[in-house]
N, C-alpha and C positions, 0 to 999 in steps of 0.2 A: 766553374773555371775561373782563373787567377789573371787578370789584366793588366797592365800598366798603363796607365792615362796618360794622355799626351800631355805635357807641357810645356808646349809653344806652337808658335805659327809659324806653318814655313816661311822660313825668310825670303823664299825665292817669290815675291807676293805678284799675283797677277795685275797689268792694270786694268784701270775702271773700263775703256774702253774691248781690253783683249776679254775680261771678264761679260762684259753687257753684249758682244758680238755672238762669243762661245753658247750664251745661252741662250740668245735666239734661233742658231744654228744648230742644236741638237736634240732640239723636241719640238716633234708635232704635236698642231692642235690635236684633242681631241675628235671624237664624233660621236660625241651626247648627244642625245635628244628627248623631250619626249612631249607629245599633245596634249594641250588646258584648252579653254576652255577661251576663246575669243577675245570674251569681254573680260578676262582677267589678262591678258597679255600685255600691258603699256608697258613699256621699260624691259621687256625681252628681245631677245633677237631671233630672228626667223632662220631656220635649219634646214627649208627647201623649199623650193619655188610654190606659190600660192596663185595661184588662177582664180577668176572670177567665177563665181556657179551662177551667176546671171547674167541678161542682159539691162543695161540701164538708161535709158529707160523702156524698158518691154516694150511700147504701142509709140504711136507720133503723141505728140503732148502739143497741146496751145501754146503760144507764147504768150501775145498778150492778150488780156478779156478781149472777148467779143463775139462773133460767132462766127461759125463752122459755116463752109459750104465746100460745094463742088467746084474746081475750078472751072470745068469747063464751063457750067454755065454763066460764067463771071466773062467770059469773052467781048461781047457788047456794050457792058456799060460802059459810059461815063457822066460827065455830069450833065449832059444837056439831054443824056438817055440814060438815066438812071436805069434800074432791072429791078425789079421785085424776085426774089427765088428763098425759096425755103430754108431758114440757116438757124438752128437750134444752138442757143447758148451756150457758150464756154467758157471756162475761168484761166487764169494762168496755170501751166501743170496740169491742167486735164486734160484725158483720151479723147481725143476725136471721133464724136459715133462712127459706126461703122460706114462707110460709101463715102463720106467726105474726106478730102485731101488738105487743105487749108483755111486758113483765118483772115478775117478782116479785124481789124480793131474795134472798138465799141465809138469811137468819137469819128468813125469815117462811115455809119450809117445813118440810115432812119429806120427806127422799130416799126414795121405796122401793126403787126400781132405779136405776142409770146415766141410766133416759131417762125415768121415773116417778117423781109426787111428789105429795104431798096438801098441797094449798093452804087458807086459813083466811078469806080474805075475796076478793071480786068484784076483778077492776081493769080499768080502759078501756079502751078501744083507742089505742095510742103511751102506755099512762101506764110509766113510768120510763124510756123511751128518747129518745135524742138525734134528733129529726128528721132527713129528708135535706133538705140545704143548708140548716141552719139558719145555719151558719158563713157563707158565698156563695152564689149560683148561677151559671155558666155566662151569663156576658155583662155580671153586674154589674158597675159600674164600682168599679176598686181604688186606684188613684190617679188624681186633673188632673195635668194638666202644670205643673210649675211645685214639686214636691213633693222634698224633699231624700230620697233612698235615703237609710234607713237600716239599721242591720245585720240588724233582724227581717225587714224589707219584702222583703229579699234572698230568708230563708230564708220568707216568705208568697209571694213571687210565686213560686217553685220550687213550693213544694206547691199551686199553683192553675196548671200547667204552664205558665209565664211564661217560659220558656229566655232570649228575646232580651226587650231595651229598647231604646228609642230616647230617646238622652240631649243635652241642649246643649251645645252649645262653643264656645268662646272662643279668640282667638289674638290677642294682644297682640306686636305687633314692639316688637324691646326694642335701640337702635343708642345707640355714644356716637361721638362727632364729637371730631376735635382730631389733629394733629400728632405732640402732646406723650402720646395716650392709648394705650398699650400693655399687651396679655395680661398676666394676672396669675399665668399661667406663665413669665415671662420679668423676671429682675431690673433692676428699675428703676436707671437712669444719673441724675444730675441733670440737672432739669427736666422726665423725665417722671415719668409719671402712670400707677397700676394702673387698671383700669377694674373696680371693685369694685362699682361701682354698676348694673351691669347684670345683674350676677349676683345682687346684693341685690336688686331688686327683682323677679327672674323665681324666686327661691326664695317671696319675698312669694306672688307670682301665683299660683305652682306650687300653693301648700298650700291653695286657695281653687279649685282643679280650672280654673284656666285656665291653658292650656300657653302658654308665654312663645315665642317664635322668637326667638331670639338671632342677630344680622347682624353682619358685620364690621364693626370701626371705621372711622369715616369718614374721610378727611381734610380739611383745612381746605379743601375748592376746592368754588365753590358749586355749580357743576356736576353734580358729585358727589352731593352731598346732598341736589342736588334729585331726581336718576335715585335715589336710595337711597328716597326719601319715596314716589317712583312705583312702585318696586316693592316696598315696604314693605306701601302700602296697597292695592294689588291683592293683596295675601294675607293681611291680616289684618283685623280689627275696629278694632283702635285700633293706634299706633304712637308711642312714646315716645323719645324722641331724648334725648339728656345731654351737655350743653354746649352753649356755641352762644347763649344766650338770655339772657346776663346784658349787662354792661356791656365786654365786656373786647373788643381790639385783633382780635380775628379773630373776632369773632360773626356765623358766616355763615349760622348757622341760621332765625334769624327772615324773612331775607330769601328764602331757599329755599321757609319753610313759607307767605312771603304769594304767593310765585311757584307756589307748586302749589295753593293753592286759596283760601279763603276766610280773611283774619288775624280772629279772634274777639278775641281782646286780648293786649297784649305785656305783664304784668306785674299784680302783686295784692297790694295793701294788706293781706300778711297775712306774719309774720315768726316763724319761716322760710320760703322759698319764694317770696319776692316776683321774683322774675325768670320766672317760668312765664308758659308762652306757649300756644296753643290756635289752632288753623286747624282749618276744615271743609275733607276732602279728599276726592271724591267720595261725601261724606256719611258720612264718618270722622273722627271726631277724632283730630288729631297735636298731642300735646304737647311744647311743647320745654321739657324739666326743666333745672332749675339745678345745680349742676354737686355743691357739698356735700352728704352721705349726709344730713346733718340733713335739708337743706330738699327732697331729694328724698324723703324718708321723708315728711315732713310733708305735702307735695303729693299723695303717692299715700294717704294716709291721709283726706285734710280731702277732697280736690277726684274722685279718679279713683276711689276704693271707692267713694264714694257712687251715678257712674254704674253701676259694674260691679254693684252691689244693685239699680238699675232693670232691668239687665240681666237678673237673676234670678239672678245669681253667688252660691253660698251663703257669705255674708257674714256668720259671726255677728251678730248684736245686739252692741251696747258692754255694756261692766259698766261703771259706776258705783260711787264710793265717795268718802265724806264724811272730812275730815280738817280738820285744823289746822296753816296755812302757819307754816312754820316762819324764813321769808323774805320780804322782800316784793317783789311782782312788779310792778315798775313798770310804767304804761301807754306807749304810743307812738302820739302821735294821728293817729286812724286806722285804727291798723292791730288787725285781730287778731292777738294772740298766742297760741301756743298752744308750750306753754313746758314741756317735758321734766321729769321730776319724777320722784323718789323717795318709796317711800310705808315706810313701818317704824311697828310696833307699840311704844310705850314707855307704861306702867303703863295700860295699858287703855287709851291713846289713840292714835289711827293718828294720824300724824305725816307731814306732806306736806311736802317740802323739795326746792326745784329745784335740778338740777342746774347744774355750773358750766358756763358757759360756754368748749368747750376746740375747738379745732382737730382733726379724725382722728373718730373711730368711737367714742371711750369715754363719749360721752353717750350714745348709742343704748343703748348696751353696758349702762349704769348704771344706765338711765332705767326704771324700772313703769308709768308712766303720764302720760297729755298734759293740762296743765292748758291750757282752753281761755278767753281773758280777752279778752270782748269788745269788736270799737270800740266806744270812748265809757264806757265803764266807766272808773269809776276804779281810782288804785292798787290793787292788792288787798296789803295789811297783814300784819304778820305776827302771830299771835295770829286771824287768820282763817280760820271756817269754809268752804274749798272744796268743790267737787263735781271729783274726777277722775275723767277716765276711764284703764281698766287698757290697756297697751297687748295684751297675751294676756286676750282675753274668757274669760268665762265664771270669774272669779278669783274667789277668796272673801277673806272678812276676812282680813287679814294678819296672824300670827301673829310672825313675826320680821322679826329686823331685817335689813334687806340688807346683804351681803358690802363695800358701799363706803362708807363711814361718812364 
């Protein structure tokens, strides 16, 4: 088969907001689940309601250290008329002996023998006790679907007799295309490019519980790329294809995506990340990812993570910080800009400094946050207060100076 590769991106770029809305409205959450040991489930997302298998506590327990009594035998007790009763000792959390229904604290009695005591006031039934089932009853709902399991939840479920739990699973196929792409474990020759994007994105997905499936590099052959898409989409919930979506002379990926399903867009007015492409294949998303690592991460953070969040992937809510911009950030007409920035503290002020544009990975290494400049907004000027989204969520106000100055 002879194919003519695409040589340009659609001049009618989709706006960033349109692209994001289209993505979120086009794909339903997969309904994959698996059963796993509760002890290993921390960080996973519950796929179906979890109900307690036990009543806790299963019996009436003692509240304080003291003695167990039959409440009916204490009705006439007073300071002037102490009553001697048979009363076995109990400690906090111990089950009451059969036939006993209340507890008197040890400091409120006078021991006569090990099993008999003088009491000085009456108590009511169940006084100073922990009621049966006060924590939870068998059959009570513990967690609904969508709950992210925490360490404390693991302990609770094991206490309540839940030894296995059904959790959500997601699989994302990841593949690079291009005759020049080689494994990171091979020393590159002139003209060859190390496939670092696949491993970078796989690491980003894995930290949120998504299972990345890395496929062998696909050569610049349209039939091979189409066959690869067919295989990956049958095995995964989403596919990310690196390379072949820009304006290069051998970019066959977009044609293969269009032949495999419905092409939803080719190119988005966002920078970086403009070449991103999306197709719907068997009702699943196939993204054509840009080649540069910074562009790849921009697409992941701004377009793919929101969809994964809709699918209940436990991606943390973003953390925003206000700061003073140290350098201007110009506009590009019609484009949403996602500028990598550094965050540092100086003289009790939080300073936001754009990371210089350079080729390679150092921009990503040096960046602490992302400054989103919406299409149509004016140039951000030096000294302007801006909000930035931290690359790592749950970031606290900085009190340090970044290593890269």
